[in-house]
N, C-alpha and C positions, 0 to 999 in steps of 0.2 A: 504495499499500501504506499503509496504519495502521498504528500500534503504541500500543497506550493501557497503559499502568502508573499504573492509578488505585491500585490497592493500594495502592504503596510512597508516591505521593504523598498520598494522605488519611495514611496512618501518618506520614510526616513534619510533616503538618499537624497530626496530633493532639500532635506530640513539642515546638512550638510553643506548647501550654498552660502548660509545663510552664517558657517560658524568662523568667526574670523580668530580662532584661537589658533587653528592647524593650518591654512593652506598656503600654497608655498608658489603661488602661480600668481599674476594680475595680467586682467586682462585690457585695455583701454581702448574702446569703440568712439563713436562719432561722441561730437559734444563731449571730451576727455572724458564722460562716464567709466569708472571704476567698476571689474567687476573680480573677483576672489574666488580659485578654483582651486582645487588638487590634482599635482602632476599625474599620478595615479591612475586617477579618473579617467581625465582628458589625453593620455594615453590610450587606456583599454579601449576607449569608446570613437577615436576619431584619429584614425590615421594621418590626418595633418595636423593637429597637434601632438602627435608622437615623433613627428619630422621638426616641426618648431620648436621643439623642446629640446630634442636633442644636438639643436645648433646653436638655444640661445643660452649665452653667457647668464647663472646668479648674480644678482647684485646684493643690498642690501639686507642682513637676515636671510641670506640664501635664497631669494626671493626671484625665480626669473620675469620678466617683464613681455606681452607680447603688444604689439600694437594690431589693431583690424579699423582703424579709422575708417574706412568703406561699408559697416554696418552697424545700424542703428542700433540705441541703446535695449527699441521696443525687439527687435529682432534678434537681438541676441541673448535676451533676456529666456525669449519661449526655447532660443535653441543651447542655453545650459540646462535649462529644467530639464529638455530631451535629452542631454549629455548623462543626465544625473539618474532620472526617473525613468526616462522613457515615455513619457506625458507631452504631450501639445495638445498647449487647450488657448483657442482666440475666439474672439464672440465678436460677430458684428465685424468683424475683416473685409475693408475692401479687395478688391480682387487683385489691384495693383500688391496691395500689402503680402498677399497669399503666395504673388510672384515674387517678388522681391525675398521672401522668405525661402521659397525653392531653391535660390539662385544661388542665398546666402549657408544654405544646406549643402547644395552640392561643392561650394567654393571649402567647408570643412569637411568634406568627403564623408557624408553624413548619406550614404546609399539610401540604407531602409526611408531616411524621412524623404530625402530627394521624389523616389521613386512614387510615394505616397502622395505629396503636394503635385509632381505631375499629373497623374491618375487624377489627380480632386480636380482639377482644372481641365484638362480633356473632360472630364464626364461632365461638369456643370457649369464651366465657364466659356465655354464656346463661341458666344458672343461676343464678348472679350475678347479673346485671342483673337477675330478677325480684325474688331476693331483694331488690334494693335500690334496687326500683324509684322509689319517689318521689326518695331521694338523687340518682339518674343522672337523670330527668326533670328535676326542678328544677336539676340543675346544668348539663344539656345547654343549657336555655335562656338561661342566664346568657352566653352568646355565641351566633352565628349560624352559627356554623361548622362543628355536626355533624349534617349532613340526613340520614346514612344512620341515627345512632344514633334522630335524633328519628322518620322514618319508622318503622323498628324500633318502638320504643315505642308509636307511637299506633297502629299497629296492634294490638298488645296490649291499650292504652287501648280502642278502639271496643270492646272484646267483653267489659272486666272496666273498667266507667268507675268500679267502690269502688277501685281501686289507688287512684288522685288524689282522684276527689269525696270518699272519706270519710277519704282521710288525714290525719292529725293536722295535720300542715303546708301542708295547702290552699290557705288565708288566704294565706299568704305566696310561694304560688306568681307568678310574674314573670307577668305581664300576656299576651307574647309566647306563652308556655305555653298560657297560656287560650283565647289567642283559637286557635291550633294546632288545638285540643280541638274547639271552637264550628266551626271550618269543617269539621269530620269529615262529609260524608255517613253514614257508616253508624255514627254513634255509639250504642249501643245503650240508651240510657235514655227516657224520654218526655219530650217536650218541656217542661213545664211542671218537673221535674224537671230541667232545665237550666237553665230561667228561676229557681227558687230557688237551685241554687249560685251561679249567675253573680250575683245579688242580694246571698248570702250575702260574694261576694269581695268583690266594690263597696263594703261597708257596710265590711268589716275592712280596709278601704285610707284609711277615713276616721274615725278615732278617735275623734273629739268627736262626731258622729252620737247624738242621743239615742236611748235605749235602746228607751223607747215612740214608735212612730210616727207618733201623735197630736201629742206635741211636735212633728214637724218644722215649719224652717219653709222657703218658696221655697227660702231660699238652701242648706238642709240638701238639696233635691231636686239641685237645679243642683249639688253637691259628687259626689252618688253619681250623675247623666249624666255628667257626667265623666269620672269614673275607668273606667266602662262605655260610653267613646264607642267603642271598639275592639272592643268585645263582642256589643253589641245588634246590631251588622247581619246577623248571624249566626245568631238565634233563629226558630226555622221558626216565628213567632208563629199562623199559618195551621192549624197544625195542633195546635193545647191545644185544647180540647174547652172549650166556653162556661160552667162553671160555676168553672171552673179561673180564665180570663179575670176575672171577674166576681170569684172570690175572691181569687186570687193574684196576677192585674196590676193589678186597676183600683186597690188600695193604691196603687201609685208608677205608678202612669199619667202622671206626671207628669214621669215621665224620659222619658215615651215624646214621639215625634213626632204632634203633633195629627192630622197627616191621617191616621195609622197608627191610633191609637187610634181615628178615626172607622169608619176603611175596618176594623177590629174589631168593631164593632157593626155595622154595616151586615151585614158577610159572615152573622154569626149571626142576623138579621133577615132579610136577603134574600141566600143565599148567589149565585144566579145573577147579580145584579147586576156589570156590571166597577168591577173595585178603581183606584185610583192610585198604592196602595203597590207596592212591588216583593214577592214572592211568589217566599220561595224554594221548591224541591221540598220534598216529606217525606224524611226519612231513611231511608235504607234497611233494610228487616230483612236481617241475613245469613244466608244458605241453612241450614239448616239441615242438611244433607246429610253422610254420615262422610265425611272423606277416603280418599282412596284412598291404598291402603298402596304405599309409594313403591318401588321397583327396590330388593332384597336382594344385598349381593355373593353373590357365590359364596365367596371365599375361609373357609376355614376358620378364620383367626384371630380371635382373641377382639375385635378391633378392626380392624373393617373400615375403608376409606380415603375419603375422603370424608364424612364422618359430620355435617359442617356444612354450609351451603350461607351467602352473606356477606347476604343480606337473603331470612330465609324468610317465604315468605306463611302469613299464619294463617290453618285452616284450621277448620271449625265447630265449637262446641259442644259438650259431651256431650247427647246427647237422655235424655229420661224416663228409660228404661232405660238404663243407662250398660255400655256396653261392656267385656268382658275380651280379651284377648291373652296371647300365651303366647309366651316370649321363645325365641328362635332362635339370639340369641350370648348369651356370660356376658358380663356389667358389672360391673365396681368405681365404688360411686358416689364422687366428686371434690368434694363442694360437698356442706354439712352438710344442703341441700334435695334430695338425690337419693335414688335407691332403689339397692343392687348389684340384679342379678338372677346367676339361675342359668339357666343353656340347659336349656327344659323346663319353668319353673316360670311356672304364671298370676299374672297381675295383673289386680287387677279395677277398677269404678269409673274405669275411664279421662277424664280430660278433655284434649280437644287443644287445648291449649294453644298450639303452635305447628306447623309441619308437621315440624320437626324433634325438637319437644319434647313430651312428652307428661306427662301427672301421672296419678299409678294407687296403688292400696294393690299393696305386697307382703307378702313373709316377716311375719310378727308383727302383721298388721294395720297395717304402717308405711306411710305415704302420703310419695309424693315426686314428684319428676322421675326420667325414665329416656329415651331417646335412642330418637323413633321408627323407626329404620329397625332394632333390634331383638328386635323383637317382629315377630307376627302377629296378626291380630286374629280372634276368636274366631266373635263373632257379628255379622258384617257384613252387612249387610242390602243 
């Protein structure tokens, strides 16, 4: 027989945070707020703190000080209670706070907490993620710990490339983020456009390059090629029309392997001849079929259970004749970019953003997101 007393154990460890007699670590966060802690607990729970403490020289009274001025005191208090007691409590927290908490948990290498918060955002905050899409996308690639969010975001970007490629901060995108996009077989963008955006990003990483391409030296082309060495292998060169190869690629042919350029020219002239270069398959054209409506709950409650799935699979974009739907439940918007629904209300001009959330026009011509399983399609073919 086994008895487990985790609740009391957790509470006792949390009480240690306020023990000012035995601490041997001080953590300094934003606004110069100081937290005291115990090195053995920090090292046991966080690989980040283990490495930091091993490389920190003790000061007065053999106390080690770690500075984390990029983390707010409110967030670090939650982090510290999680480290000591395995409990996370935040009531009425806005979504940005949860996102920042997730980023901090990742920074402290708290995998369990990071994954839990990541799933929470995907499950319940899809509209906020879409409203702040570039900020989210840019942030999650600063670390390699957000595989679920990366997958979730890429499923949106492949259908809506402008969310990233036309964003004001596109040139500041991390290399790993751009590579992740270029690797997507379903990226719905003409290959020559992908090439142009890639060149634009590479040039932005080299601010000393002349504005006039005719003034570029061999060193300038080498600098661009170096910046794009992780990106160029994922361009589908043989899917670019001949005129674009001549007009768009030829000016930058010095950044391409000679064999690849020769093969491109050969392919244009004698397409049936074998080539030496690796040829990537064409990007997939996503299905234009309307998504099947998910099973709606029988309950008469306004908010049925199981509204969101952890990783919604995106459905097809709207057809030229945009669908309409009738609300079968009331729904009260919880974010600025959502619309409220009343049972029986008609929503028009629907765009299938994801399986769980659609975008459409509601009362008063207001356009916004709404939960897909609160409506039934009227003109599904």
